[in-house]
C-alpha positions, 0 to 999 in steps of 0.5 A: 887834204895832203900837204907836203912842205919843202924849204921853198914850196908847199905841195897840196891837193888842188882846191876849186879856185886853182883852175886858173893856174891850170889854165895858165899852164895850158896857155904856155906852148913850152909846157904843152909841147910836152904835157899834151893833157894840158892842151885845154881849150877853155877856162871851163876845161881847166875847171873840169880838170881841177874838179876831176883831180879833186874827185880822184884825190878824195877817193878811198882808197886813194890811188891818185895824187894831183897836187898844186905846187905853190911858192909864196902862196901862188900856184906855180905848177902841178905834180901828180902820181898814181898807180898804173893799171898795168903795173903792180900796186906798189909801182907809181907813175908820175908827171909834173909841169911848171910855169916857165918863169920858175924854170931853172931855179930848182923848184921842180927838183925840190917838188919832185924830191918831196913827192918821191920821198912821200911815195917811198916813205908813206906809200911804201912804193916799190918802184917809181917811174916818170917819162919825158921826151928826149928833147925835154932835157930839163925834165930828164935832169929833174928825174936824174937828180932824184937818182932815177935812171933811164930804163926804157926808150921808144919812138912816139908821134908828137900830136902837135907836130906829127913828128916822131920823137924819142921818149924815155922812161926813168925809174928808181926802186925802193932799194936804190932810193933808200941807198941814195935818197938822202944824197940826191937832193943836193946834186 
């Protein structure tokens, strides 16, 4: 079981009983507005998602990392990363979601820093990517605080609203991370 610790958080592989936290995330319109995969319909859907995440977390060699973000023993979010099929094996895409009561308190920046550090130091990542809608300024700020820079923008249709919206991809490579990795956590 993978466990990453930060000053306030524990990031760990999902357990069977964590489905209720995923279901809680799926009930938050402010979260599902940007994380469409979280638009789960039933508790059974959330249970299946956790079972699937656990299955992929346990494959060897491991290519997927879906971790529960916990604070004081309570699951408050998700962070995950893995290899994109269309990219080199040392490139990782990631995503994250956090319950709204925990927004604006630096929790996701702290979790993200630990995840990016793990990708570069343990997995020997060459490049790390993340994406968000341009209107999701909090998510963009999390990536920017980690030293990631905007590398691509495109228009995409929002499934919920049908409106076209700009999406942005941020990235950082190993060389830039090694140069800035120790200083980004405090910005």
